[in-house]
N, C-alpha and C positions, 0 to 999 in steps of 0.2 A: 665485533668479534664474539661477544657473548651470544648474539642471536645465531650465529653460525654454529657455535658449539651446542646450543640448545636444540637447534634444528637437527643436527646430526645425531644427537642422543635420542630424539623422538623417532627418527627414522629407524635407528637400530632397534629400539624397543618394539616398534610396530611390525617389523619384518618377522616372518616366521623363523623358527630356529633352523629349519632345513629347507632349502629351496626345492628339493625334490617333492615335498609335500604339495606344493602348488602345481608342479608339472604332472604329478600322479593324478590329480583330480581332472586336469585338462585331458590327459591321455584316456582316462576312463570315459569321459563324456564323448570324446571323439569315437571311441570304440562302440559305444552304445548307438550313436548316430549312424555309424556305418552298418550296424546290424539291422537297424530299422529301415535303412534305405534299400537293403536287399529284399526285405519282406514286402509282399503286396499289402497295401492297406485296404480297408473295407470299401473305400470309394473307388479303388482301381478295379475296372472290370476284368474278370478272368476269362480267358478264351474257353470256348466250349470244347468238350472232349472230342477228339478226332479231328479237330481243326488243324490244318498245317500251320507251321510257324509263319510269321509274316516274311514276305520276300524282301530282298534288298532293293533299294530304289533303282529304277532303270537308269541306264547310262544316258548321259545328256547328248543332245545332238551336237554336231560339229559347230564350233564357234565361228562367227563371222569376223572376229578380230584378226587383223593381219599379223599380230605378234604371237598368236597361238598356233602351234603346228601340231597336228595329231601325230601320235607315235604309230607309225606303220612300218612294215618291212621295207618299203621303198625309201621312206625318210631315214630310217636307220642305216640302210645301205649307202645312201648319199652322204650321210654324216660320216660314216666310217671311211668312205673314199676320200672325202675332204681332209679328215684327220690324218690319214695315211700319207696324203700328198704333203701336208704341212710337216709331218715328222721327217719325211725324206728331204724336203727343201731345207729345213732347219739343220739337219745333219750335214748336208752339203755346205751350207753357209758356215757352220762351225769348223768344218775341215778347211774351208777357204781362209777363215780368220787365223786358224792355227798355222797354215802354210805362210800367210803374210807375216805373222809374228816371227816365224822361224827365219824367213828371208831377211826381215829387218834386223834380227839379232845377228845373223851372219854378216850382213852388211856393216853393222856397227863394229863388230870385231875386226873385220878387214880394214875399216876406216881407221880404227885405233892403231893397227899395225902399219898402215900407210903413213900415219902421222909421225912415226919414228923411223921411216925409211930414209936412205941417203938422199933420194930425190927431194923429199920434203925438207930435209936439213939444208939443202942448197937454196930452196925457196925462202926459208927462214933467214938465212945469211943475207940473201939479196934484200929482204925486207928491212933488215937492220940498217942498211946503208941507203935504202930507197927514200927515206924521209929526210936525208941530209939536204937535198936540193929543194925542199918544199918551202914555198914562200907565201902561198895563199891557202885559204880553206878549200877552194876548188881543187887546187893541186893535191891537197891531202886526201880528198875524196877519190880522186882519180888513182892515186897510188894505192890506197886501200882496196879499191875495186880490182886493180890489176893483181895485187897480192892474193886476194880472195879467189880470183879466176885461176891463177896458177895453182893455188891450193886445191881447188875443185878439180882441176885437170889432172893433178897427180893422183888424187883419190879415185877419180873415174878411170884412169889408166890401170890402176891396181885392182879396183873392186867392181868396175862397171857403174851403171847408173843406179841411183838410189831407188829402192822399191817404192811404188806408189802408195799413198796413204789409203787406208781402207775407207769404203763408202760409209755414209752415215748409217749407224745400226738401226735407228728407229725407222728410217725410210725403207731399209732393206727388209726388216721384219714386217712392216705394213705390206710391202709388195708380196712377201711370202704368204701372208694371210689372204690377200686378194686372189692369188693364184690357187690357193687351196679351196677357197669359196667357189671360184670358177670351175675347178675340177669336180667339186661336189655336185654342181648343177643346181637347178631349182629344187628346193625341198618342199614338197607339198603333201 
């Protein structure tokens, strides 16, 4: 404990009174180095008067790498065509998903109303007495299947068939990207 106290006292004594004094010196040195970097030194050759400034390096030749595509009007047009196709297909898919969600919501509301209808109440009353004559597990399974079929028939008569489940989203988006790439054509 004494060593820790002694060490902290030594550190406090050795530190300068203001930290800005240290940063000021560093700032000054950096400024001087920046000024010297901009000035030509004696060893740097100076261009002769009347000599034009050096030219920018020439453009490189097209690469032979298959992943490098030069930016040309043709490649940009193909890219734009592919992107526009993808935007159109994604918008159509979004509308399709919204329509499916609306149909599913409508079917669910109709199904809930059908569950409280007089026809469904008759099915429920039959199901209460249907289990009275059940003796084996197989008989119970048959009665449960018959009751479920009657329930589904009442719902189907009131609401129609249940809407189909939407296709897998990942598969559909991959298909959209493939169609967009095909529409863009080869980009060269």
